[in-house]
C-alpha positions in Angstrom: 24.0 -25.6 -5.7 23.9 -25.4 -1.7 21.1 -27.6 -0.7 21.4 -27.4 3.1 18.7 -24.9 4.6 20.4 -22.8 7.1 17.1 -20.2 7.6 14.9 -20.5 10.8 12.0 -20.5 8.6 10.7 -21.9 5.4 8.0 -20.3 3.4 6.0 -21.8 0.6 4.4 -19.4 -1.8 1.6 -20.8 -4.1 0.2 -19.3 -7.1 -2.5 -21.1 -9.2 -1.8 -21.3 -12.9 -3.7 -18.7 -15.4 -6.3 -19.2 -12.7 -9.4 -18.2 -14.2 -8.6 -19.7 -17.5 -7.9 -23.1 -16.0 -10.8 -23.4 -14.5 -12.6 -22.8 -17.4 -10.3 -25.4 -19.1 -11.0 -28.0 -16.2 -14.6 -27.6 -16.7 -14.5 -27.7 -20.4 -11.8 -30.2 -21.6 -12.7 -28.8 -25.2 -10.8 -25.7 -24.4 -7.7 -27.3 -23.3 -4.5 -26.8 -25.7 -6.2 -23.7 -27.4 -5.6 -20.4 -26.6 -8.3 -18.9 -24.6 -8.9 -15.5 -22.5 -11.2 -14.7 -19.7 -12.6 -11.3 -19.9 -14.9 -8.8 -21.9 -13.5 -5.7 -23.5 -10.3 -6.5 -21.3 -8.6 -9.3 -20.5 -8.6 -10.4 -17.3 -6.8 -13.8 -17.6 -5.0 -15.4 -20.4 -4.0 -18.9 -20.6 -0.3 -20.0 -21.6 -1.1 -20.9 -25.1 -2.6 -17.4 -25.5 0.5 -15.8 -23.8 3.0 -17.1 -26.4 1.0 -14.7 -28.7 1.8 -11.7 -26.5 -1.9 -11.8 -25.0 -1.8 -10.2 -21.6 -4.2 -9.2 -18.6 -5.5 -5.7 -18.8 -4.8 -5.7 -22.5 -7.9 -4.5 -24.5 -9.5 -7.7 -26.2 -9.6 -6.1 -29.7 -5.6 -6.0 -29.2 -5.7 -9.3 -28.0 -7.5 -10.6 -30.9 -5.3 -9.0 -33.5 -2.1 -10.9 -31.8 -3.9 -14.1 -31.7 -6.8 -14.5 -34.2 -7.4 -18.0 -32.9 -8.4 -16.8 -29.4 -11.3 -17.9 -27.6 -12.9 -15.3 -25.5 -14.8 -16.2 -22.6 -17.2 -14.3 -20.2 -15.9 -13.8 -16.2 -17.4 -16.0 -13.6 -16.2 -14.0 -10.8 -18.5 -15.6 -8.0 -17.6 -19.0 -9.1 -13.6 -18.5 -9.3 -13.7 -17.2 -5.8 -15.8 -20.1 -4.5 -13.0 -22.2 -6.0 -10.3 -20.1 -4.5 -12.1 -20.8 -1.1 -11.9 -24.4 -1.7 -8.4 -24.2 -2.3 -7.9 -21.9 1.0 -10.0 -24.4 3.0 -7.6 -27.4 1.7 -4.6 -25.7 3.1 -6.6 -24.7 6.5 -7.1 -28.7 7.1 -3.3 -29.1 7.7 -2.2 -25.8 9.1 -3.0 -22.8 10.6 0.2 -20.8 9.4 -1.4 -19.3 6.5 -1.6 -15.8 4.9 -3.8 -15.7 1.7 -3.4 -12.7 -0.2 -5.9 -13.3 -2.9 -8.1 -16.1 -4.2 -5.8 -17.9 -5.9 -2.5 -17.2 -4.0 -0.9 -17.3 -0.6 2.1 -17.9 1.9 2.5 -21.2 4.1 5.4 -21.5 7.0 6.1 -25.1 6.4 8.9 -25.0 8.8 7.6 -27.5 10.8 6.7 -29.9 8.3 10.1 -29.8 6.4 13.5 -31.0 7.1 16.4 -30.2 5.1 16.3 -33.4 3.0 12.6 -33.2 1.9 11.8 -30.0 1.1 11.0 -31.2 -2.6 9.2 -34.3 -1.4 6.8 -31.7 0.6 6.0 -29.5 -2.5 5.5 -32.3 -4.7 2.8 -33.7 -2.2 1.3 -30.4 -2.0 1.0 -30.0 -5.4 -0.8 -33.4 -6.2 -2.9 -32.4 -2.7 -4.0 -29.3 -4.4 -4.6 -30.9 -8.0 -6.5 -34.0 -6.7 -8.9 -32.1 -5.1 -9.7 -29.4 -7.3 -8.1 -30.4 -10.5 -5.8 -27.1 -11.1 -2.2 -26.9 -11.3 -0.2 -24.3 -9.0 3.3 -22.8 -8.9 5.2 -23.2 -5.9 8.3 -21.0 -4.6 10.5 -21.8 -1.5 12.2 -19.3 0.5 13.8 -17.9 3.7 11.3 -14.8 3.8 8.0 -14.3 2.1 9.5 -12.0 -0.7 11.9 -14.8 -1.6 9.1 -17.2 -1.7 6.9 -14.8 -3.9 9.7 -14.5 -6.4 10.6 -18.2 -6.4 7.4 -19.1 -7.4 7.4 -17.0 -10.7 10.7 -18.6 -11.8 9.5 -21.9 -13.2 5.8 -21.2 -14.0 3.6 -23.1 -14.8 3.1 -26.1 -12.7 6.6 -26.2 -11.4 8.4 -25.0 -8.5 11.9 -23.2 -7.3 13.6 -23.1 -4.1 15.9 -20.6 -2.7 18.1 -22.5 -0.2 19.8 -19.3 1.2 19.9 -15.5 1.1 23.2 -15.6 -0.8 21.3 -17.9 -3.5 18.5 -15.1 -3.6 20.6 -12.3 -4.0 22.8 -13.8 -7.2 19.5 -14.3 -8.7 18.0 -10.7 -8.2 21.0 -8.7 -8.6 21.0 -8.0 -12.4 17.0 -8.2 -12.7 14.7 -5.2 -13.0 13.0 -3.7 -10.1 9.5 -4.8 -11.3 10.9 -8.1 -9.9 10.7 -7.3 -6.4 7.2 -7.4 -4.5 6.1 -4.1 -3.4 8.3 -1.9 -5.9 5.7 -0.9 -7.9 5.2 1.3 -10.9 5.2 4.7 -9.2 8.1 3.9 -7.3 9.8 2.7 -10.3 9.2 5.9 -11.8 10.6 8.0 -9.1 13.5 5.7 -9.1 14.1 6.5 -13.1 14.4 10.0 -12.4 17.7 8.8 -10.7 18.3 6.5 -13.7 17.8 3.8 -11.3 16.2 0.4 -13.0 18.0 -2.5 -11.7 18.7 -4.1 -8.4 22.3 -3.7 -8.4 21.9 0.2 -9.2 19.7 0.4 -6.5 21.9 -1.7 -4.3 24.6 1.3 -4.7 22.1 3.9 -3.0 22.8 4.3 1.0 19.9 3.8 2.9 19.6 7.4 4.4 19.2 8.8 0.9 16.3 6.3 0.1 14.9 7.4 3.3 15.2 11.2 2.6 13.6 10.6 -1.0 10.7 8.1 0.2 10.3 8.4 3.9 11.4 6.2 6.7 9.3 3.0 6.3 9.4 3.0 2.2 13.0 3.9 2.4 14.0 1.2 4.7 11.7 -1.2 2.9 13.6 -0.3 -0.5 17.2 -0.8 1.4 16.2 -4.2 3.0 14.1 -5.9 0.5 17.1 -6.2 -2.0 19.4 -7.3 0.3 17.1 -10.2 1.2 16.6 -8.9 5.3 12.9 -7.7 4.8 11.1 -10.3 7.0 7.5 -10.4 8.0 5.5 -13.1 9.7 2.5 -15.3 8.4 -0.6 -13.2 9.3 -3.5 -14.9 9.1 -5.6 -12.3 10.9 -4.8 -9.6 8.0 -7.3 -7.2 7.7 -9.0 -7.2 4.7 -7.7 -3.7 2.7 -10.7 -3.3 0.5 -14.2 -4.6 -1.1 -15.1 -4.0 -4.5 -17.9 -4.9 -7.0 -17.8 -3.8 -10.8 -19.6 -5.1 -14.2 -18.5 -4.7 -17.7 -21.3 -4.7 -20.3 -21.9 -6.4 -23.0 -22.0 -3.1 -25.2 -21.7 0.5 -24.3 -24.1 1.8 -21.9 -25.5 5.3 -22.4 -28.7 5.1 -19.9 -27.6 7.1 -16.6 -30.8 5.9 -14.9 -29.8 2.2 -15.8 -25.8 3.1 -14.4 -27.6 4.3 -11.3 -29.6 1.5 -10.9 -26.1 -0.9 -11.3 -24.8 1.5 -8.5 -27.3 0.8 -6.4 -27.1 -3.1 -6.6 -23.7 -2.9 -6.4 -24.0 -0.6 -3.1 -26.5 -3.3 -1.6 -24.0 -6.2 -2.4 -21.0 -4.2 -0.5 -23.2 -3.4 2.3 -24.1 -7.0 2.7 -20.4 -8.1 2.9 -19.3 -5.5 5.1 -22.1 -6.6 7.5 -21.6 -10.3 7.0 -17.8 -9.5 8.2 -18.9 -6.8 11.0 -16.8 -4.1 9.0 -17.2 -0.5 8.0 -15.5 1.5 5.0 -14.4 4.9 5.1 -13.5 5.5 1.4 -15.9 5.1 -1.6 -14.3 4.8 -5.1 -16.2 4.9 -8.2 -14.5 3.2 -11.0 -15.5 3.8 -14.6 -14.2 2.7 -18.1 -15.4 4.0 -21.2 -15.9 2.3 -24.8 -12.0 3.8 -25.6 -10.5 1.7 -22.7 -9.9 5.3 -20.9 -10.5 4.7 -17.0 -11.3 7.0 -14.3 -11.6 6.6 -10.5 -12.9 9.0 -8.2 -12.7 8.8 -4.4 -14.8 10.2 -1.4 -13.4 9.9 1.9 -16.0 10.1 4.8 -15.8 11.5 8.0 -17.0 8.0 9.6 -16.7 4.8 8.4 -19.9 3.1 7.2 -21.6 -0.2 6.3 -25.0 0.9 5.2 -26.3 0.5 1.3 -27.8 4.1 1.3 -24.4 5.9 2.7 -22.2 4.0 -0.1 -24.8 4.4 -3.0 -24.7 8.4 -2.4 -21.1 8.6 -2.0 -20.6 6.9 -5.1 -23.3 8.9 -7.0 -21.6 12.0 -5.8 -18.4 10.9 -7.3 -20.4 10.0 -10.7 -22.3 13.6 -11.2 -18.7 15.0 -10.8 -17.9 13.1 -14.1 -17.7 15.1 -17.5 -18.7 12.0 -19.5 -21.3 9.9 -18.7 -22.1 7.7 -21.9 -20.1 5.2 -24.0 -19.4 3.3 -20.4 -18.3 -0.4 -20.8 -17.3 -1.0 -16.9 -18.8 0.7 -13.9 -17.8 -0.4 -10.5 -17.5 0.6 -6.6 -14.7 0.0 -4.6 -14.5 0.8 -0.5 -11.2 0.9 1.3 -9.7 2.1 4.5 -11.7 -1.0 6.2 -12.3 -0.8 9.8 -14.0 -3.1 12.8 -15.1 0.1 14.5 -18.7 0.2 15.2 -18.7 3.8 15.3 -22.5 5.6 15.6 -23.7 6.8 11.8 -24.7 10.2 11.4 -27.0 10.9 8.4 -25.4 11.2 4.9 -26.0 14.9 5.0 -24.2 15.3 8.5 -21.4 13.3 6.8 -21.1 16.2 4.3 -20.8 19.0 6.6 
């Protein structure tokens, strides 16, 4: 393999290994070496021992237990995991300001200034030891000439390992026969559209001309599809990236049939979301209600307001409007509110009744 690095920039992508499950194993050594999953009703995270049995995220826990009868199920401690994620982010902020966190357990770092052509692996090992020493958790690392290539690289040798794309040619050789699901930014909806044209792999998409992709997907999306599989999709680190959404949800231990209790829960969630918006001096324009029933069918209903808001009553009333539109309001296993179209604009807010006009 060619080990020289010709790229002007070198990006590192870190991804904490089975984050929620790893935290639980760290805190309780008796869980080490056995298959565990975090979640109630639906698997949120499964450790690697459980994944060997086919257990994966978003799978009903009933199915997971059938695949792995010895599976240990643990409740979700979302706030606790979030605090640990922030601790990891704080460690990274101590040595660089060129970071971009995409979730509580993963992110990008521009390591160009730290790395010379002969010490990339040395830096990776130091980085992994630094994280483990301070939080007792392992991570997988990818190195690339772009954020996309670094992201793909971090998935190659999971868990607790690393992979390096030294150049664009090596990257293109690796992805050419892979399914399009490997590529960040090519989601399920896009892949469904491409299936209509019998396009499933990177090499098949490579044959489509740029003008055809732009015609089918629009200029921005079409150019992304064309560029990303050719290794020419570049973007810089953005540590001022605006939060895209806020959310809060709860999974009940047993099916909830009391409408008034569901209403009270939505009010509590609206209060928490309002507090978070105000702390960050942000406003939301779209309020989405998420609900999952005991049969695991999930529905979402969104309401876009005329003005961005941050007040509890606006959020709660919007969620309740969505709730009233639901035909089924019993056998509820999960309910939550998600806010999107986040803005910093402090627009004068009208009353809720005025917003509906």
